[in-house]
N, C-alpha and C positions, 0 to 999 in steps of 0.2 A: 418644358413646363407648359401645360395647356391653360391658356387664359381665356380662350374663346368659350369653353364649356361653362364656366361659372357665370359669365356675362349672359350667355344664351339661356341658361337655366333660369336665372332671375328674371330675364326679360319675358320668357314664356309664361312663367308663373304669374307675374304681374299683369301681363296682357290678358291672361285667362280670368284672373280674379277681379280686375277692375270693373267690368260690366256687372259682375255679381255684386260687388260692393255698391254700385250705383243703385241696383234693385234693393239691396239691404238698406241703403240710406233713405230712399224714398219711403219704404215700408215703415221705418222707425222715425221718420220726421227729421232726418239729418240733412236738411236742405237749405239752400240759400234762396230765399224768396224776396225779390226786390221790393215787394209791397210791404214787407214786414221788417226789412233789414234795418239794423241800428247803425250800420257802418256807412257814413256819408261818402266813403271812397268807392262804394260799390258802383259798377258801371253797366252791369248786364240788365236785361229787361225781361228775363224769363226765369222760371223756377229751375234750378240746377242742383242735383244731389251733391253732397260734400263727402266727407269720410275717405278722401283719396289716400290718406296715410295708411289705411288698413291694408289694402293690397300691396302697397310698397313695402310695408313692414313685414308682412307675412312672406313675401318673396325674398327679402333680405334674410329673414330668420331661417327659412328652409334651405336656401342656397348656402348660407353660412354653416349650417349643420352638416351639409353634404360635403362641402369643399374645404372647410376650415376646421370644423370640430369644436368641441367645448373646451374652454380654458377659463381661467379667472377673468382675463381681460374681455373675452368675447361675451361672457355672462354679464359683465359690467356694461358693455355696449348694448347688448340686446335688452337687458333689464332697464337701463336708462331710457332706451328707445320706447319700450313698452309703456313706461310712465307717461311719456310725452304723447304717444298715440292715444292712450286712454283719456288723458285730460283734454286732448284735442277733440275727441269724439263727444265727450261730455259738453264741451264748449259749442260744438256744432249743433247740439240739441237745445241747450238752455242759456247760451251766452254768458259765460262766467265772467266775474270781475277780473280786471287785469292782474291784480295782486295774487289771485288764486293761481293763475297761469304762470306767473313769475315764480311762485313758490315751487310749483311742479318742475320748472326748468332748473332751478337750483338743486332740487332733489336728484334729478337725473344727472346733473353735472357732478354732484358729490358722490353719487354711486359709482360713476366712471372713475373718478379720482381714487376712491376707496379700493377699486379693483387693481390699482397699480399703474394707472395711466396718468402721466403728469408731464410737465414741462420743466426739466431740470436745468435747461439753459436756453438762451436765445442768442442768435448771432448778432454781434454788434455791427449795425449797418454803417457806422462811421469809422470802422477800424481801418479801412483802406484809404481814408483821407486823414491820416495823421494820428490814428489811435485816439480819437476825440475823447476827452475826459480821462484818459489813461486807463480805459477799461480793457483792453485786450480784444482778441478776436471773438470771444463769446462772453456773454454776461451770465454768470452762474446765478441760478435761483434756488439751489439746493443747499446753500451754506447754513441757513437757519433751520435747525431741526429740533423737533420735540419728540422725545422718546418716552414711551409708557409701556406698562405691562398689563395686558388683558388677554388671558389665555395665550400667553406667549409675549415676546417682545415685539413691539411695533414702533414705527416712527412716522411722524408727519413732517413733510418738507413744507414749512409754512408758506414761504413766498411762492414756491413752485406750485403748490396746490391751490393757493388763492388765485394766482395768475391763470391757471388752467380752468378753474371754475368760472371765473368772469369771462374768459375767452369763449368758453362753450356757450354761456348764456347770451353773450353779445352776438355771436354768429347766428344762433337760433333766431334772435329777433331781427337781425339784418336780413336774413333769408326770408323771413315772414313778411318783411316790408316789400319784398320784390315780387309779390303775387298779384300785381295790379291788373295785368291783362292775361288772357288765355295763353298758356304755354310758356310764358315768360320765365317763371321760377324753375320749372323742371329742366328747361334747356340750359339755364345757368348752372344748375346743380350737376347735370351730366358733364358739361365741359370742365367744371372744377374738379369733379371726381376723376375724370380722364387725365387731367394734368397731375393730380396727386398720384395716380397710377403710374404715369410716366416718370415722375420724380422718384417714386419708390423703387421702380425698376432700375433706374440709373445707379442707385446706391445698394442694390441687392448683392453685388459682388463683395462689398465691404461688410454688409450686415444682412445675413440670410433671413432674418425676421421680416425684412421688407417685402419678401415674396408674399407673406400672408397679408400685409397691408395692401399691396398691389391687388391681390385677389379680392379683398373686401371692397376696395374702391371700385373694381369692375363689377362686383355683385350689386353695389349700390347704384352704379350707372345703368346697369341692365334693368334693374327693378324700376328705376325712374323712367327709362326709355319705354318700357312696356306701358306705364301709366300715361306717358306723354301722347301716345297714339289717341287717347280719348280726351286729352286736355287741350290739345291745340285747337285754335279757333275754327269753328264754334265749339266750345267745350261741352262735352256730355257729362263731365264730372269735374268738380273742383278738388284741389288737394285739401282744402280746409286747414285749420291749424294743426291737425294731426299730421298732415303731409309736410307742411312747411317746417314745423318744429322738428320732426324726426330727421328730415333731410339736412336742415341746418346743423342739427346735433351731430349727424354722421360726418359732415364735412369738417366740423370743428375737431372732432375726436381723431379722424384720420390725419388731419394736418399735424396733430401732436404725434401720433404714432409713426408718421413717415419721417421722423427725425426732426421734429419741431419746425416743419415747413410752414410756419405761421405767415411769414412774409410772402411766400408763394401763393397761399390761399387768399391773402389780402389783395395781392396784385391782380389775380384772376378775377376776383369779384369786386374790383375797385369801384366800378361805376355804381352798382346797387349799394355797396357799403357806404360810399361817400354820400349818396342820395339819402340813405337811412340816417346817417349822422346829421346831415344838413336838416332833415325833416324834424328830428328830435329837437335840435337847437331852435329851429323856427317855431315849433309848437310851444316850447317852454318860454321863448321870448314873447309869444302872443298870450301867455298866461293859460295855456291849455295843457291837458295831460299829454305827455309824450307818446302814450299808447292809444290815444283817441284818433281813429281814422279820419282822413280828410282827402281832398283831391289836390294836394300840393306836391305829390311825388313827381319825379321826372316823367314817368309813363303817363300820368294824368295831364301834364303840361303838353306832352306830345300829342295826346288825343285831342286836346283843345286846339292844337294847330291843324288838325284834320288828318293826322296819321291814323291808319287802321291798326287793329290789334295784331294782325299777323306781321305787319311791317315793324311794329314796335318790338315784338318778340324777337324777330330776326335781327333787328338792330342791336339788341342786348346780347344775343348769342354771338354776333359777329365781333363785338367789342371784347367780350369775355374770351373768345377764341384767340384773338390777336394778342391780348394781354397774357393769356395762358402760354402761348408760344414764346412770348418774350420772357416770361418768368422762368421758363426752363433753361434759357440761355444766358441769364443775367446773374451776377453775384449780388450780394446783399446791398452794397452801396448803390449799385445801378438800379436795383428794385426800389430803393428809397427815393431816388431822384425821379424815376418814372412815376412812382406813386404820387409824389408832390405835384408833378406836371399834370397828371390826370385829374387830381383833386382840384387844381386851379381851373382847369378847363370845365369840369363838371359844375363846380360851384359858380363859376362865372356864367355858364350857360343857364343854370337854374335862376340866378338873379336876373339875367336878361329876360328869360321867359316870364318870370313873375311880373316884372315891370311892364313888359310888352302886353301881357294879357290883362293887367290892371288898367292900362291906358285904353285898351279896346272896350272894356266894360264901362269906362267913364264917358265914352263917346256917345 
């Protein structure tokens, strides 16, 4: 089975289209201008085109048509991705309200679930330590079913579908939170997709459908790598919400399709995910909107310590690569313990950085 060709095709399409997208973005005003930016988390000092999601999406779309073909599930993925890219491009132009973007995210997630992609079960991470709660090796989410007739008999797996929808929306926003410095988010995405590719390949002998998942993960990684060439510091184009939304969406959906590898995806992206959760809690505790940008993310704290953007990006990539390698070799219980350990370190580090920087400002 040739996996190099799908990756290379998506890479070349994305690398060719990204400079074209930059020209398109400048022509139509899809730019990030620090003089007019409403995002207090913005750190750059020059006008940079956005719309990076456009070349990534087109590369994934075309490579998927060539190497995977059309099915109900691929239509759901590409259709949901199109919704997010369009809403992201609109936001790049006119700065939409947070709830408008949230509605689009839910629509994209619902479209995917309606195409037949869902989480029927999740592995019980405490099974290996005494079958905690008497739940068994897996926790079934498909027991509660609603059956109805509409041009045929259909069923909705209520718990499974709700879990899948909120998982997709959550990952979309957590990936979006990791766009702080040039190259940071695309690198995290590439590593996560490569881990999903490897995990799918490991189970392809038991489930032949995992070959398609592995191929789609490689296509996504190739498209993102083609974009990263132009996004690494100093960035010549930003992903914008169109890029971060689509890539977060792709990770979330592939984690489901790869045999509910939700725990694997969480562990690989543990640092940006924990930082995102911590940021939301901090903003709510301060009486602010959880979606209002600020300079409280880990990457901003590292910048305040004097780290450069390249160093921060490589730091995130290195952590994700280490955790990705660990995720492939650990069972669910071990992933849980490693995740708790990483969460403790990251949260402790964020609290220390916040106190340290606050003390410096008071001097």
